[in-house]
ZAMARGU-4260 file (C-alpha; in steps of 0.2 Angstrom, whole numbers, plus 5000, padded with zeros to 4 digits):
<rodrens>
0) 4887/4980/4913 | 4904/4983/4904 | 4918/4978/4915 | 4935/4985/4915 | 4948/4976/4905
5) 4963/4970/4914 | 4978/4980/4912 | 4990/4965/4909 | 4981/4961/4892 | 4985/4979/4885
10) 5002/4979/4892 | 5006/4962/4885 | 5001/4968/4868 | 5012/4984/4870 | 5027/4973/4876
15) 5025/4961/4861 | 5026/4975/4849 | 5041/4982/4858 | 5049/4965/4858 | 5050/4965/4839
20) 5061/4980/4839 | 5080/4977/4836 | 5084/4992/4848 | 5094/4986/4863 | 5084/4985/4879
25) 5089/4998/4893 | 5097/4989/4908 | 5093/4993/4926 | 5107/5004/4934 | 5121/4995/4943
30) 5122/4998/4962 | 5138/5008/4967 | 5148/5004/4982 | 5148/5017/4996 | 5153/5018/5015
35) 5137/5015/5025 | 5134/5029/5038 | 5118/5021/5046 | 5119/5004/5055 | 5104/4994/5048
40) 5101/4976/5051 | 5087/4963/5051 | 5082/4962/5070 | 5071/4946/5066 | 5063/4937/5052
45) 5050/4923/5051 | 5041/4913/5038 | 5025/4921/5035 | 5018/4908/5023 | 5022/4903/5006
50) 5013/4912/4991 | 5000/4902/4982 | 5006/4892/4967 | 4997/4905/4955 | 4997/4923/4960
55) 4988/4929/4945 | 4974/4941/4949 | 4980/4942/4967 | 4982/4959/4976 | 4996/4965/4987
60) 5001/4958/5004 | 5007/4969/5018 | 5008/4966/5037 | 4997/4976/5049 | 5001/4981/5067
65) 4991/4983/5083 | 4996/4984/5101 | 5012/4974/5103 | 5008/4962/5089 | 5010/4961/5070
70) 4998/4952/5059 | 5001/4944/5042 | 4992/4935/5029 | 4998/4923/5016 | 4990/4920/4999
75) 4990/4902/5002 | 4977/4905/5016 | 4986/4907/5033 | 4984/4922/5044 | 4997/4923/5058
80) 5000/4934/5073 | 5018/4937/5079 | 5026/4947/5094 | 5031/4964/5087 | 5047/4964/5098
85) 5055/4948/5093 | 5044/4939/5080 | 5039/4925/5091 | 5023/4916/5084 | 5007/4919/5095
90) 4994/4910/5084 | 4990/4904/5067 | 4973/4903/5058 | 4969/4893/5043 | 4956/4901/5032
95) 4954/4886/5021 | 4957/4894/5004 | 4967/4906/4993 | 4967/4924/5000 | 4966/4939/4988
100) 4976/4952/4998 | 4983/4956/5015 | 4975/4957/5032 | 4966/4971/5041 | 4967/4972/5060
105) 4955/4981/5072 | 4958/4993/5086 | 4949/4999/5102 | 4934/4987/5105 | 4940/4977/5090
110) 4958/4976/5096 | 4966/4960/5089 | 4952/4955/5077 | 4957/4953/5059 | 4948/4952/5042
115) 4954/4945/5025 | 4945/4941/5008 | 4947/4924/5000 | 4945/4919/4982 | 4926/4915/4984
120) 4924/4934/4988 | 4920/4931/5006 | 4926/4941/5021 | 4933/4930/5034 | 4933/4937/5052
125) 4946/4930/5064 | 4944/4933/5083 | 4958/4941/5094 | 4962/4923/5099 | 4965/4917/5081
130) 4948/4908/5078 | 4939/4910/5062 | 4922/4917/5068 | 4912/4920/5053 | 4912/4921/5034
135) 4900/4932/5023 | 4899/4937/5005 | 4908/4954/5001 | 4895/4956/4987 | 4907/4956/4972
140) 4925/4953/4967 | 4938/4961/4980 | 4957/4962/4975 | 4962/4974/4989 | 4965/4971/5008
145) 4950/4977/5018 | 4952/4989/5033 | 4944/4990/5050 | 4938/5006/5057 | 4929/5005/5073
150) 4916/4991/5072 | 4915/4992/5053 | 4925/4982/5040 | 4927/4992/5024 | 4931/4984/5007
155) 4933/4992/4989 | 4926/4980/4976 | 4933/4978/4958 | 4918/4987/4951 | 4922/5003/4960
160) 4910/5000/4974 | 4915/5004/4992 | 4905/4994/5006 | 4905/4994/5025 | 4900/4978/5035
165) 4896/4976/5053 | 4911/4967/5061 | 4900/4957/5073 | 4885/4952/5062 | 4892/4953/5045
170) 4877/4963/5039 | 4881/4976/5026 | 4879/4994/5033 | 4881/5004/5017 | 4887/5004/4999
175) 4892/5018/4987 | 4896/5017/4969 | 4908/5027/4958 | 4910/5026/4939 | 4922/5012/4933
180) 4935/5018/4921 | 4938/5007/4905 | 4955/5001/4911 | 4961/5000/4929 | 4976/4994/4939
185) 4967/4980/4948 | 4973/4978/4966 | 4983/4994/4966 | 4973/5007/4975 | 4971/5007/4994
190) 4963/5013/5009 | 4969/5021/5025 | 4962/5022/5043 | 4968/5029/5059 | 4986/5024/5063
195) 4987/5011/5077 | 4997/5016/5093 | 5012/5005/5088 | 5013/5013/5071 | 5025/5027/5067
200) 5014/5042/5063 | 5013/5060/5066 | 4995/5062/5059 | 4981/5066/5071 | 4968/5071/5057
205) 4960/5054/5056 | 4947/5049/5068 | 4943/5031/5074 | 4928/5030/5062 | 4937/5038/5047
210) 4943/5030/5031 | 4952/5038/5016 | 4949/5028/5000 | 4961/5029/4984 | 4950/5025/4969
215) 4953/5021/4951 | 4950/5035/4939 | 4960/5048/4950 | 4946/5050/4964 | 4949/5052/4983
220) 4936/5049/4996 | 4935/5053/5014 | 4921/5042/5022 | 4913/5039/5039 | 4915/5021/5041
225) 4899/5019/5051 | 4887/5027/5039 | 4896/5028/5023 | 4893/5047/5022 | 4906/5056/5012
230) 4915/5069/5021 | 4923/5076/5006 | 4927/5069/4988 | 4941/5076/4976 | 4945/5072/4958
235) 4964/5072/4960 | 4969/5068/4943 | 4959/5069/4926 | 4962/5055/4913 | 4970/5061/4896
240) 4980/5054/4882 | 4979/5046/4865 | 4975/5028/4871 | 4968/5019/4886 | 4984/5015/4894
245) 4989/5033/4894 | 4972/5038/4901 | 4975/5027/4917 | 4976/5039/4932 | 4972/5027/4946
250) 4978/5032/4963 | 4992/5021/4969 | 4992/5012/4986 | 4987/5020/5002 | 4986/5039/5003
255) 5000/5046/5014 | 4993/5056/5029 | 5005/5067/5039 | 4999/5081/5051 | 4984/5088/5042
260) 4988/5084/5024 | 4983/5070/5013 | 4996/5066/4999 | 4993/5054/4984 | 5001/5049/4968
265) 4991/5046/4952 | 4998/5033/4941 | 5010/5041/4927 | 5001/5058/4930 | 5004/5068/4945
270) 5008/5070/4964 | 4995/5080/4974 | 4993/5085/4992 | 4976/5091/4999 | 4970/5098/5016
275) 4963/5084/5027 | 4949/5094/5034 | 4940/5098/5017 | 4950/5090/5003 | 4955/5107/4996
280) 4970/5105/4984 | 4986/5113/4992 | 4997/5109/4977 | 4999/5097/4963 | 5014/5092/4951
285) 5013/5084/4934 | 5025/5070/4936 | 5026/5053/4930 | 5023/5044/4947 | 5025/5025/4947
290) 5026/5022/4966 | 5016/5026/4981 | 5021/5041/4991 | 5028/5044/5008 | 5026/5060/5017
295) 5034/5067/5033 | 5035/5084/5041 | 5046/5091/5027 | 5045/5081/5011 | 5034/5070/5000
300) 5044/5056/4992 | 5040/5045/4977 | 5048/5036/4962 | 5044/5040/4944 | 5042/5029/4928
305) 5061/5028/4926 | 5064/5025/4945 | 5071/5042/4947 | 5068/5046/4966 | 5061/5063/4970
310) 5059/5073/4986 | 5046/5087/4985 | 5044/5101/4998 | 5028/5096/5007 | 5022/5114/5010
315) 5022/5119/4991 | 5027/5104/4980 | 5043/5112/4974 | 5057/5099/4970 | 5070/5098/4985
320) 5080/5085/4976 | 5080/5071/4963 | 5092/5056/4961 | 5094/5045/4946 | 5106/5032/4953
325) 5092/5018/4953 | 5085/5020/4936 | 5075/5006/4930 | 5077/4996/4946 | 5058/4997/4950
330) 5058/5008/4966 | 5043/5005/4976 | 5034/5008/4993 | 5045/5023/5000 | 5044/5026/5019
335) 5051/5040/5030 | 5057/5033/5046 | 5070/5040/5057 | 5084/5050/5048 | 5081/5040/5032
340) 5069/5038/5018 | 5068/5019/5014 | 5063/5012/4997 | 5064/4995/4990 | 5068/4989/4972
345) 5061/4975/4962 | 5077/4965/4964 | 5074/4964/4983 | 5086/4977/4989 | 5081/4989/5003
350) 5089/5007/5001 | 5091/5019/5016 | 5093/5037/5009 | 5097/5053/5018 | 5080/5063/5019
355) 5089/5079/5015 | 5098/5075/4999 | 5095/5057/4994 | 5113/5051/4998 | 5115/5032/5002
360) 5116/5028/5020 | 5113/5009/5021 | 5108/4995/5010 | 5100/4978/5014 | 5097/4963/5004
365) 5079/4956/5008 | 5076/4938/5011 | 5062/4932/5000 | 5065/4946/4987 | 5055/4962/4984
370) 5041/4967/4996 | 5024/4960/4992 | 5015/4976/4998 | 5018/4992/5007 | 5032/4993/5020
375) 5025/4997/5037 | 5034/5009/5049 | 5032/5005/5067 | 5040/5012/5084 | 5050/4995/5084
380) 5057/4997/5066 | 5052/4994/5048 | 5041/4979/5044 | 5042/4971/5027 | 5033/4956/5020
385) 5042/4949/5005 | 5036/4940/4989 | 5045/4924/4994 | 5035/4923/5011 | 5046/4931/5023
390) 5042/4944/5037 | 5056/4955/5042 | 5059/4968/5055 | 5072/4981/5050 | 5080/4991/5064
395) 5093/5005/5062 | 5104/5016/5073 | 5117/5030/5071
</rodrens>
C-alpha cells in the first residue's frame, strides 16, 4: 500500500529553495493601538499538563465540555477534569504514555466518560470517576482526537479509514474506507458530534448518534455512529494544481454547524456551506482558506493564506467584509460568541472583532502562547488550551 507522504517534507524543500532567494522576507503586521469597547478578561487559568518533549507527528489538543465540567488532555499523557465555573481540579488520570491528540467526552448514558489515543495507537477509555477502564487497538495510526456519539467511539485513521468502537467492550462495530490522497495534512481534519448542553450552539440538526467527518481530499461524510451507515457524502473540493502541494484540498478542522447548515473550509481552495439534511451544496466560494471556519446566524468567518480575515453572508456566501490588519500573523480557530468573533494568532494574541465589520473590540495575550487546537465556546465563556500547557476561560461583558 502506498502511504501518503508527510506534508512537512515537501514544505521543507519549498522553504529551502525560498531561503536561497535574496528577496526580503515579508514581516507580520504590527498590532495597532485602539480603545477597547468590550471588557474581556481571563476568568480563570490552570495548568493542563506540559507538552511532550517531542511534538513531531502529534495532532491538535483542544478542551471538551460536558455538563458542568471541562476535560483536557496533555500530550505527555495526563487527562484532567476541571470545574467549568472556576477551574478547580476534580480529578486527573495518568494514561502512561504520550497522547496523539485531544480528548473526547461522552453525553447521555456516557456522561463524563472520556477517550484518548496514545502513541501505541490504542484507544484509552477513562470512566466518569477518572479511572482508566480499558485499552484496545484502534487498528492503525490515529493523529486526530476521537469523538463519542452515544455509546460509540469514532476515530479517523491516517490511512483515511473511519471506524466505530463500542465504548463498553472495545469491540469494533464498523469501518469504512475512502481513497487516500498522495499528500495530506496529517492531524488537520476533524469530526463533529452533537453539541453538549454546556456548549454554545444554535444547531439542532445533529442527533445523539450523528457524526460529521471532515476528510482529506475534500470529502465530507455524515455518518450514523452506531452502524457506520452513510447518511450523505459530498465532494466539497476537487484537487487541482501543477504540483502535489497545490493539489491539497483537505478539509480543515471540525465542520461548523449552525441551525441546519454545515460549513467547511478546504485548505487553500474554497469555503462551502451545505444543507444539513441531505448535503446539497448551498453555495461555495473559491478562496484561499487557511483556517477553520466559524458560522453563526448571519456570517461565516475564516482567515486566508495571508491572514486576511473574511466574513461571508451565511445565506449566499457573498463577502460582507474583509480586513487585512493581521496579515501574516497566522490567524486561526475563529469562534463567534456574544457580540464578537474571536480569533487567535500564532503569536499567542486573542483578538475580539465586531461581527458586523471586523473592528477591534478587545485584545488579550494568552498565557502559554497560541492555542494548541480549536477554541471552544461555552455558556460560561471561551475555553482555550495553549501550546504551553495552559487552560484558560475567557469571559467578556459590555
